C-alpha positions in Angstrom: 124.2 103.4 159.3 121.0 102.2 157.6 118.1 104.6 156.8 116.0 103.3 159.7 118.9 103.9 162.1 119.1 107.4 160.7 115.3 107.9 161.3 115.7 106.6 164.9 118.6 108.9 165.5 116.6 111.9 164.2 118.9 112.5 161.2 116.0 111.9 158.8 112.5 113.1 159.5 109.6 110.6 159.7 105.9 110.8 160.5 106.0 109.1 163.9 102.9 107.1 165.0 104.4 105.7 168.2 107.6 105.7 170.1 108.9 104.3 173.4 112.4 103.4 174.7 112.9 100.4 172.4 110.4 100.7 169.5 109.6 103.3 166.9 106.6 103.2 164.5 106.3 105.6 161.6 104.3 105.9 158.3 105.8 104.1 155.3 106.9 106.6 152.6 105.5 104.3 149.9 102.2 103.1 151.5 100.2 100.2 150.1 97.2 102.0 151.7 96.9 105.2 153.8 98.1 104.5 157.3 100.7 101.8 156.3 103.0 101.8 159.3 106.5 100.4 159.9 107.3 99.2 163.4 111.0 98.9 164.1 113.3 98.1 167.0 115.5 101.1 168.0 118.5 98.7 168.1 119.7 97.5 164.7 118.9 93.9 163.8 119.1 92.9 160.2 116.5 90.2 160.4 114.1 88.2 162.6 116.7 85.6 163.7 119.0 88.3 165.2 116.5 90.0 167.5 116.3 88.8 171.1 112.8 87.5 172.0 112.1 90.1 174.6 112.6 92.9 172.0 110.6 91.0 169.5 107.7 90.8 171.9 108.0 94.5 172.5 107.7 95.1 168.7 104.7 92.8 168.4 103.0 94.6 171.3 103.3 97.8 169.4 102.0 96.1 166.2 98.9 95.1 168.2 98.5 98.7 169.4 98.8 100.1 165.9 96.4 97.5 164.5 93.8 98.4 167.1 94.2 102.1 166.3 93.7 101.4 162.6 90.4 99.7 163.4 89.3 102.1 166.2 89.9 105.1 164.1 87.9 103.6 161.2 90.9 104.0 158.9 90.2 100.4 157.9 88.2 97.4 158.9 91.3 95.2 159.1 95.0 95.0 158.5 97.8 92.8 157.3 100.9 92.3 159.4 104.0 91.4 157.4 107.8 90.9 157.7 110.0 90.6 154.7 112.9 88.7 156.1 116.1 89.0 154.0 116.5 90.4 150.5 115.2 87.2 148.7 111.9 87.8 150.6 111.6 91.4 149.5 113.4 93.1 152.4 114.8 96.3 151.0 116.1 98.0 154.2 118.4 95.7 156.2 116.8 96.6 159.5 114.1 94.4 160.9 110.7 96.0 160.4 107.1 94.9 160.6 104.5 96.3 158.2 101.0 97.1 159.5 99.0 97.6 156.4 95.4 98.9 156.7 93.0 97.0 154.5 89.7 98.0 153.0 87.2 95.8 151.1 88.0 96.0 147.3 91.2 98.0 147.9 92.8 96.3 144.9 95.5 94.5 146.8 95.6 90.7 146.7 97.3 88.3 149.0 99.7 85.7 147.7 98.2 82.7 146.0 98.6 79.2 147.5 99.7 76.1 145.7 99.6 72.4 146.4 102.3 69.9 147.4 103.1 67.1 144.9 102.8 63.5 146.2 105.4 62.9 148.9 106.6 66.5 148.9 105.0 67.5 152.2 106.7 64.6 154.0 110.1 65.6 152.5 109.6 69.2 153.6 108.6 68.1 157.1 111.8 66.2 157.4 113.7 69.4 156.7 111.6 71.7 158.9 110.4 69.6 161.8 111.5 71.0 165.1 111.8 69.0 168.3 112.2 70.4 171.8 
């Protein structure tokens, strides 16, 4: 059982921000900024590809509620929403979770930096990624 499943089961305490029948949101124990919240499905899914869309929509609805609360409470003027999907992307706990990170001007946290495609590289990538319905 993963650490988030233990939190959901009440075996490990957490500072709960929100809870309903399918979603739990709690303060991150290593916050980037005060109010950094994790939103998790109560059922265990390792990553984004595993979760059914209905449950994903429920999680994102809670992310929206938490984000609004961050702004309405004046905790921060904005927030980042992030998912680290799989270990190579920085996912430490193998239970899908969405970070809601309050942001303040000049808080010292930078976003990732962008790069540029080499000639012909974008077309090659499109060939690998393009999805048709």
